[in-house]
N, C-alpha and C positions, 0 to 999 in steps of 0.2 A: 469759648462760651461751651456751657454746659447742655446736656439733652433737654432740658427747659426749655431754654433758650433756643434753642434749634427748631422744637416744636413748634412755637409760637409764631417763629421769625418765618418759617416754612407755610401753615395755614396763614401766617398774611398776604403773601405772597400768592401762593395756590388760589384765594378768593377773592385777590384782586387785581392778578395779571391782566383779565380778560374784562372787567366790569372799565366802565369808562371814567375809571376815580383815580388813578395814577397810582399802580404799583410800588414802584419806587418811592413815592410819595411816603406811602404805609410803614414802608421797611426804613424808611431812616426814622421818620419818627422813631419806630418801633425800638431803634435800634438804639435811641437816646433816653427812651423809657428803662430800658432794659440795664444801662448804663455798660455796653461792650465799648466801652471805651479804651480797655483795654488789649483790644484787634488792630493791629495797625492796618493801613490802609490797604496794602496787597492781600491781608488775610482777609478784610471785611470786601473784596473787590473780588477775592477769587471764592466767596461764599456767596455772596449774591449771582456771579455769574453760574455758579454752579445749583442755583435753586432753579434760576430762568432756564437751566436744560431742563430742569423738570417737568415745567408748566410745559416748556413747549414739546414735549416731548407726550405730553396732555391732547394736544393740536395733529401732533402726525397718527397720532393714532387713532382720533374720533375722523378726523380726514382722512385718513389712512386710501381709500380705494377713491375719492374724487382727488387726492396728491398722485395715485400711480396713473388713473385716468390721464389728468393734465400732464403730466409730465411724460408718457407716451404721446398724447398729439404732439404734443411741443416737439419732441423727437421725431417724428414722422415728420411732420414740415418745416423740419432744419433741414433732414435729409431731402428736403423735396429741393429746396433750393437750387444747387448749382445747375439743374433744368428742368429749374423752374417756367420756362419761358417754351418747353418744350413738351410739356405734361400737364394736364386740367390739376389744377392747385384743390386743395378742400374749401370745399363751399361754406363760406363765415357762416351761415345759418345753417347746416351740420350739425351734429351733436360734434363729430370729432375737429369742425371744423372750428365751434365756442370753446371746446376745450383747448386745440391749440391759438386760438385768440386769452382764455383768460392766460393761460403760461408765458406768451409774451407783456400781458399786460401785469402780469407778476414781479418781470424782469425790468418794465420802466416803470414801474411804481418802484421798485428798490432804490435805483438810484440817486436820489433826494440823497436819503439817507446816509450813503455811502462817502457820497461827496462831503455833509454836513457834517457828518462824523468825524472825514479825517481832516477836514480843513479848522473844525473849532476845539479838538479834541481834549488841550490844556486849559481852555474856557471851559467846558463840560464839565471836566473831572475836577477842577480848584472851584473859580467863582460861583460859577452856576449850580456848585452842591450845596445850596445854602438855604435854611430852614424859611428864611423871609420870600427869596424867591417861590421856592414851595409852598407858601402860606397865599403869596400874590394869583399866583400861576390856578393853584387849586380852585379858588374862586373866577378869576377871570373866564377862563374855560370850562369853568362850570355854567356860566353864564351861555358864553358862546355854544357849549350841547342844548341848551333848553333853548334856546333863542331857532337852532336848527332842527330841534325838535318838533318846536311848536308850528313854526313857520314853513318848513319843507312839505314839499308835495307830496313825499313819500309815495312815486306811482311807478318809479325804475325797479325792473328787475335785475338782477346782476350779469344777464343777457346783453343787456344793452351800455355793457363799458365800454367806452373807447380809450384810445391813447392817449388821447388831451386828458381827461378824468384817470385814469389811470395812473398820469401823473401827478394830479391834483392830490388823487387820494394818498401819492408816496410822500409830497411836499405834507400832510397833514401826518404821515407815521413821520416824518423828520420833524418835526415842533416836539417830538416827545425823546428828543438829546436832551428839551431841559424838561429836570425835574417839577413834578406836580404836574402835565401837562397829561399824561398818558398816551401811551403809544393806541388803545385801538378806542381813546374818546379823543383824539385828533382827526384819525381815521373815520370813526362813525362820524365826528363833525360834519367833514366834507362831503363824505355819503347824503347824509341827509338834506346839507345844503343843497347840493347838484339836483337834488327831488328823487334818491333811489330809496327803496323800502329799509325802514328798520332792522331787517331780516338779510337782506341785500349788501347794507353797511357792515353789517356786523362778520356776515361770513367771509367778504372781501377784506373786511378790515383780519381777520384771524390765517390767510391764507397769506395775504402780504407779508406777515410779520415774518413769518420762515424765515425765512431766506436772513433776514437781517438781526434774528436772538439769533438762531443756529450758528450763521458766522461771528456776531462779534460775541455770543456767552465761550466758545468754544475756544475762540482766539483770549478772551480774557483768564481761563479756566487755565489753557494751559502756560502762560504767563504768570501764571499767579498762585497757582496749586503749590508749588511746594513752599513757599512761606507758611503754610497751611503744617500743625502738631499732629501727631495720629489720632489723637483726641478731637481735635479742631474738624479733621480730615472726618471722624465716623461721625460728629454733629451733625457734619455738612449734609451728608449723605441722608443721614435721618431726614433734614428739613428737604432736601430735592422728592425723597418719594414722599413725604408729606405733601408739597405742592404738586407734583405731579396728580395725585388721589382729588384734592382739593380744588384746584384747577378743573380737570377733564368734570368734574360734578358742574360746577359751576358753567363750565360751556355746554354742557344737555339742557339745563336748569335753564337759563339765557336766552338761550335760541328758541327754548318755546314760550319761554315769559314775550318776547318781541314778537309772538304772530299775534296778540292782542296789545302788549303792555308797552308804555312810554318811557322814555330816558328820566322822566321829569325824578323818581324817588334819586338817583344818580347825580341830580343834579342840587337837589338837598342836602346832601350826603358835602359834596365836595365843597359847598359855601358853606355848612357849618363845619365840618372841619377845617375850613378854609380860617373862618372867623375863631376856632375853640384853637388854633395852632399860633395866628398873635395875639392871644391871650394869655398862653403857656410861653410864647417867648416874652411879652414886657413884662409877666410876675417871675420870671427867669427858672421855672419849671424846667425848661428844656432850654438849651444855645445853641446859635444859629450855627 
């Protein structure tokens, strides 16, 4: 992989990771168009895992204060469990109580993707990593996102989250193991369908992704990084840096945009890209 390819893929990863349009779909399409078939599967896996860690670093920095506050409240709540019946527990309505609840909900919401990821690992990494599947999921889940955005009540704040809803958000995230679904797209669609505001759905989507992406990205990187040559490793670090910078910018812009804007532009993009991908597959411009 040369530096130009690394820059392009890092930019695509950063620009698409947090938008509900599927970064995995865009990166896989770009790999085909750039002709990266000379890289082995372990090399591509190591590369993608590393640039995903770059974008996740953007989330950690942007939400750093929130993460520290939530983690601190969760640890305090966990420490109170041994003497739960002998001490006054945190009020769910207090700021600390809300943060502790959010910590538990992130854990609950992370369970589905862990189970599905392990149960269907081979299917996900082989049969489903196919451009025909990606073209189909881009369109279908684009339509579902549009319907959720159009008909969801968008009244609930992130403080309204319940364990049941946290688990449903997690199921939405777990669907993203299918290429083309989109991690943020799946969770945001669920959130909108449950009546959460666009801002609330997006914020919880970003927070919920942290454990899953950090765990899977670190695992895949440690398992495969030795397959990268010195040149590929340097290019991968360049791509990860660009993914971090562009990803951070997208988070800032998206959360401001969602104060007034809808998800319809992303719905249109998903459907248009899915149709274009079908056209490229039928014409032989790309192979599945």
